[in-house]
N, C-alpha and C positions, 0 to 999 in steps of 0.2 A: 414654374416649370421645373419638374424634377428630372434630372439627367442620370442615366446609369453610368457605369464606369467608362464605357466608350464615349458617351456624350461629354463627360467631364474631361477626358483626355483630348477630345476634339476642341473643347473650349480652351484648354491649356495651350494647344497648338496655335490657336488664333492669337492668344496673348503673347506667345513666344515670337511669332513671325510678323506681327504688326510693326514693331520697331525695326526688325531686321529688314523689312521691305524697304524702308527709307534708306537704310545703310546700303542695301544692294543697288538702289537707284543712284545713290551718291557714287558708288564704285563704277557703275556704267558710265556716268557722266565724267568721271575722272579719267577713265581709260578710253572712252569712246567706242564706237561700234567696230571700227577697223582694227583696233588693237584690244578688243574686249578680252580675248584669250580666255574665254570661259565665264566672264563676269555677267554677260547677258543671260547665260544659262543659270547662273546663281540667282539672278533676279527671277527667272522663270520658275525655279524651284520654290522660292518663297511664295510666289503667287499661287502655285499649285497647292502648297500646304495650307495657305489661307483659305482658298476656295473649298478644299476638301473639308477643312474644319467647319466652315460655315454651313456646308450642305449637310453634314452629319448632325450638327446641333439643330438645324432646322428640321431634319427628318424626325428627331425625337420630340420636337415641339408640336408637330402636326398629328392630329388624330382624325380619322384612321391613318395608319402608316402609308406613306407615299413611297412606293417602290423606286420611283425615278430618282428621288433624293438619295436613297441608300445606294442605288446603282452608281450615281455620280460621285458620291462621297467616297465609297470604297474603291472605285476605279482610280480616283485621284490619289487616294492613300497608297495604293499598290504601285502607282506609276511614278512616284516621286524619286525612286532610285535611279531612273533613267537620266533625268537632267543633272543629278548629282554626279553620276559616273561620267557623263559627257562634259560636264563642267571641268572635272578633273582632267579629262582627256585634253580639253582645250588649253588648260594651264600647263600641262606637260608639253604640248605642242609649242607653246611660247618659248620653251627652252631652246628650240631650234631656230629662233628668230635671230637675224643678223642685225648689226648696228644700224643699217639703213632701213630696217623695218620689214624686210622680206622674210618669208618663211620657207623652210625646206621640208621635204616629205609631205607635201600637200595631198597628193593622191592617196597615200597610205592612210593618212588621218581621216580623209573623207570617207574611205571605206569603213573605218572603225566607227565613224559617226553614223553611217548607214546601218551598221550592225546594232548600235544602240537604239536607233529609231525603230527598226524592225522588232526588237525586243519590247520596246515601249508599246507598240501597236498590239502585239500579241498579248501582252500582259493586261492591257486595258480591255480588250475584247474578251479575254478569258474571264476576267473578274466580272464583267457585265453579264456574260452568259451564265455564270454560276448562279445567278439569282433566279434562273428559270430551271425548273426540274426537268423540262424536256430537252434542254441543251446543256445541262450541267456537265455531262461527260466530255463533250467537245470543249467546253469552257475550261475544264481542268487541264485537258491536253494542251490547249493553246497557252494557258498561263504557265504551265510547267516548261514548255519549250521556250517561252519568253524569259523565264527566270534563269534557265540554263544558259541562254545567250548573255544575260547579265553577268553570270559567273565567268563566262569566257572573256567578256570585255574586261572584267576586273583583273583577271589573270594577265591579260595583255597589258593593262595599265601597270601592273607590277613589273612586267618585263621591260616596258618602255622606261619606267623610272630607274630601274637598275642600269639600263643602257645609258641613260643620261648621266648617271653618276660615273660611269666609266669614261665618259667624254666631258666631264665637268670642267676641264680646263678650257673648253671652247665656249662654255656658258658665260653670258655677260654678268657683270659684277652683282647687281641686286637680284638678278634672277637666280643666282646661286643660293642666296638666302631664301628666296621664294621656294626653291626646290626642297630645302630643308623643311619648310612648312608643309608642303605637299606630302613629303615622306612621313611626317608626323601624323597627318590626317589619314593616310592609307589604312592603318590598323583599325581605326574607327569605322572606316568605310567597309572593311572586311567583315566586321561584326554585323553591320547593317545588311550587307549582301547575303551573309549566311542566314540571317533572320528571314529575308525574302524567300530563300530556298525552303527553309523549314515551314514557313507559313503556307507557301503555295502547295507543298507536298503533304500538308496536314489533311487534305481532302475534305472539303466541307461545301455543302450547297446552301446558299443563303435563301431565306424566306423573305417575304415582304416586310416582316417585322424586324429584319436585321439579325435574327437568330438563325440557328442551323437546324436542318432536319435530322442530320446524323453526323456526329463527329466523335468517334470513339477510338480513333487510331492512336498509335504511340506518340505521334507528333501533335496531338490535339491541343496541348498547352501552348503551342507556338502559333496557333491560328490567330490571324489578325483580328478577327471579329469575336470569336467565342473563347479564345485561349486566355491564359492568365495575363491580366492587364499589367502586372509588374514586369513580366518579360517583355511585353510590347513597349512599355515605357523605357526600359533600359536598352534593349537591343535595337529598337527602331528609333524612337523619338530622340533620346539622348545622344545616340551615336550620330544621327543626322545633324543635330544641333552642334555637336562638337566639331564636326567637319566644317560647317558653315561659319562657325565662330573663328576657327583657325584661318580659313581663307579670308574672312573679312578683316581680321586683325592684320594679317600679312599685307593685304591690299591697301589698307589705310596707312600702315606704318612705313612700308617699303616704298621708296620713290622709284618704282619700276620704269617710269617713263624716262628717267635720266639715263637709262641704258641705251636709248636711241639717240643717235646723232642727227642734228638738223641737216637737211639736204645741202645747204650752203657750206656747212662744215665739212661734209664728205667731199664735195667738189674741190674745196680748197686744199684738203689733205692730199688729193690725187694730182695736184698741179706740180 
């Protein structure tokens, strides 16, 4: 089975995220669902990346071309930004957790999560519709609206991070160190978000073979499917992997659970 550049990158993605899948599962087990603070979304991101890679490799292995596999593969490839942004949002939300485990600003963060979910839906629908020449125009519009919402969410994340730093004195001990890790990851996430914008606005309609019918714009080299694979590798794959590695290392090394006091300890201290 001979793979083109996109197929090879999809195979590399599978190899990258198979081991990380187990790391993400370990992190979810370590922190639990109630105090996941974004870890479950990190697991969801790794699953999306694995499934997307598998679908694209399978698409190239099947003759004649199966449009459904390309649809699913590219839709998952374009939607990976959403769980990564929402994961970061959840981790920043954990900075507002008190020693007894309660969270502040729940309503505000729920609205931001909703924004991310709307962007995800628009992006996935837009990518799928671009594979049809009859609905390519509406698909482009929906995809562009979705990626603009992603940009808005990223800018909000920067604002939340800056606000947390201004209130860092109230952040718990190990979460202060975790905040440093999130701050380091944000520039990598910025590059990935920028690539999502450039790729979406490169305007391309996919055919059943995974190629494009026309893609001659100034941003053509940034197109996720037909652009330069080196740009995709650096601005998409490596940026994402840098973020997940930073989060994974921080989650494994830092004893974040030690910031929370047992209920009995809290009762005793108030007597």
